[in-house]
C-alpha positions as CSV (number, residue, x, y, z in Angstrom):
1,M,-87.7,-26.4,-4.0
2,P,-85.2,-29.2,-4.8
3,L,-85.4,-28.3,-8.5
4,N,-84.6,-24.7,-7.7
5,I,-81.5,-25.9,-5.7
6,L,-80.3,-28.1,-8.6
7,L,-80.7,-25.3,-11.1
8,T,-78.9,-22.8,-8.8
9,A,-76.1,-25.3,-8.1
10,D,-75.7,-26.1,-11.8
11,V,-75.6,-22.4,-12.8
12,H,-72.9,-21.6,-10.3
13,L,-70.6,-24.6,-10.9
14,G,-69.0,-22.7,-13.8
15,M,-68.4,-19.7,-11.6
16,K,-66.5,-21.5,-8.8
17,F,-69.6,-21.9,-6.6
18,A,-70.2,-18.1,-6.5
19,G,-73.8,-18.7,-5.4
20,Y,-73.0,-21.3,-2.7
21,P,-74.3,-19.2,0.2
22,N,-77.7,-19.0,-1.5
23,V,-77.8,-22.7,-2.1
24,Q,-76.8,-23.4,1.4
25,K,-79.7,-21.3,2.8
26,E,-82.2,-23.4,0.8
27,L,-80.8,-26.8,1.8
28,P,-82.8,-27.3,5.0
29,E,-86.0,-26.8,3.0
30,A,-85.0,-29.5,0.6
31,A,-84.2,-32.1,3.2
32,P,-85.5,-35.6,2.4
33,T,-89.0,-36.3,3.8
34,R,-90.6,-39.6,4.5
35,R,-93.3,-40.7,2.1
36,P,-95.5,-43.7,2.0
37,L,-94.2,-46.6,-0.1
38,Q,-96.1,-47.2,-3.3
39,K,-96.5,-50.5,-5.2
40,G,-93.4,-51.2,-7.2
41,D,-91.4,-48.6,-5.2
42,I,-87.7,-49.0,-6.1
43,E,-86.7,-47.6,-2.7
44,D,-88.5,-50.4,-0.8
45,P,-86.0,-52.9,0.6
46,R,-88.5,-55.5,1.6
47,P,-88.6,-57.5,-1.7
48,W,-84.8,-57.7,-1.6
49,M,-84.7,-58.8,2.0
50,E,-87.3,-61.4,1.4
51,A,-85.3,-62.7,-1.6
52,Y,-82.1,-62.9,0.4
53,A,-84.0,-64.7,3.2
54,S,-85.2,-67.2,0.6
55,G,-81.7,-67.9,-0.5
56,L,-81.9,-65.9,-3.7
57,G,-79.9,-63.1,-5.2
58,S,-82.6,-60.6,-6.2
59,A,-86.3,-59.7,-6.0
60,L,-86.7,-60.7,-9.6
61,E,-85.4,-64.2,-8.8
62,L,-88.0,-64.4,-6.1
63,K,-90.8,-63.6,-8.5
64,F,-89.6,-66.3,-10.8
65,L,-89.3,-68.8,-7.9
66,R,-92.9,-68.1,-7.0
67,L,-94.0,-68.6,-10.7
68,F,-92.0,-71.9,-10.8
69,E,-93.6,-73.2,-7.6
70,Q,-97.1,-72.2,-8.7
71,N,-96.6,-74.4,-11.8
72,G,-95.1,-77.4,-9.9
73,F,-91.5,-76.7,-11.0
74,N,-89.1,-76.9,-8.1
75,P,-85.5,-76.2,-9.2
76,Q,-82.6,-75.9,-6.9
77,K,-81.5,-72.4,-6.0
78,Q,-78.1,-70.7,-6.4
79,V,-76.3,-73.8,-7.8
80,S,-72.6,-73.9,-8.4
81,I,-71.9,-75.4,-11.8
82,P,-68.5,-76.7,-13.0
83,A,-67.7,-77.2,-16.7
84,D,-66.4,-80.7,-15.9
85,E,-67.1,-83.0,-13.0
86,G,-64.6,-82.6,-10.2
87,Q,-63.5,-79.1,-11.4
88,P,-64.2,-75.8,-9.6
89,P,-67.4,-74.1,-10.6
90,I,-67.3,-71.6,-13.5
91,T,-70.7,-70.1,-12.7
92,I,-73.5,-70.1,-10.2
93,A,-76.9,-70.5,-11.8
94,D,-79.9,-68.7,-10.2
95,F,-81.8,-72.0,-10.6
96,A,-80.9,-75.4,-11.8
97,V,-82.0,-79.0,-12.3
98,P,-78.6,-80.7,-12.4
99,E,-79.9,-84.1,-13.3
100,R,-81.4,-82.6,-16.4
101,R,-78.4,-80.4,-17.1
102,L,-80.6,-77.3,-16.9
103,A,-79.3,-74.0,-15.7
104,I,-81.6,-70.9,-15.4
105,Y,-80.3,-67.4,-15.1
106,I,-82.6,-64.5,-14.2
107,D,-81.0,-61.2,-15.2
108,S,-82.3,-58.1,-16.9
109,A,-81.2,-57.3,-20.5
110,A,-79.4,-54.2,-19.1
111,F,-77.0,-56.5,-17.3
112,H,-75.9,-58.3,-20.4
113,V,-73.6,-55.7,-22.0
114,G,-69.8,-55.3,-22.2
115,Q,-67.8,-57.4,-19.9
116,N,-70.8,-59.2,-18.5
117,L,-71.9,-60.2,-22.0
118,R,-68.5,-61.6,-22.8
119,R,-68.4,-63.5,-19.5
120,D,-71.8,-64.9,-20.2
121,N,-70.9,-66.0,-23.7
122,F,-67.7,-67.7,-22.3
123,I,-69.7,-69.6,-19.6
124,R,-72.4,-70.6,-22.1
125,N,-69.8,-72.0,-24.5
126,R,-67.9,-73.9,-21.8
127,L,-71.2,-75.4,-20.5
128,R,-72.4,-76.4,-24.0
129,N,-69.1,-78.1,-24.8
130,A,-68.8,-79.8,-21.4
131,I,-68.7,-83.6,-21.4
132,P,-72.0,-84.9,-20.0
133,P,-71.7,-86.9,-16.8
């Protein structure tokens, strides 16, 4: 039934909603229904809530933290990093080992486009050219 409503609505958009009463009659039948969550369900807020409770910014970061910990690697989480000591931070790394000058960012490739890509390149260049402590 939801597909029928979408098709009806799309067809009538060009005719100034001429079929709106017909669509309106079908809306109660298309109301959202509860369904059991499935593994990997993108509508499940629990992984995000668990990540935030762990001091992380995303469910993906939580997965990496667990992998790190399983392998005996314990970086700091959500670390502010200045380009030069005593300066304000220019970025917040998802994970870092400051004494090793190691910053780790966990983002999807879809995030690194346009303005985000330019920002990331700027930050990367500033950190690479920073004077070591």
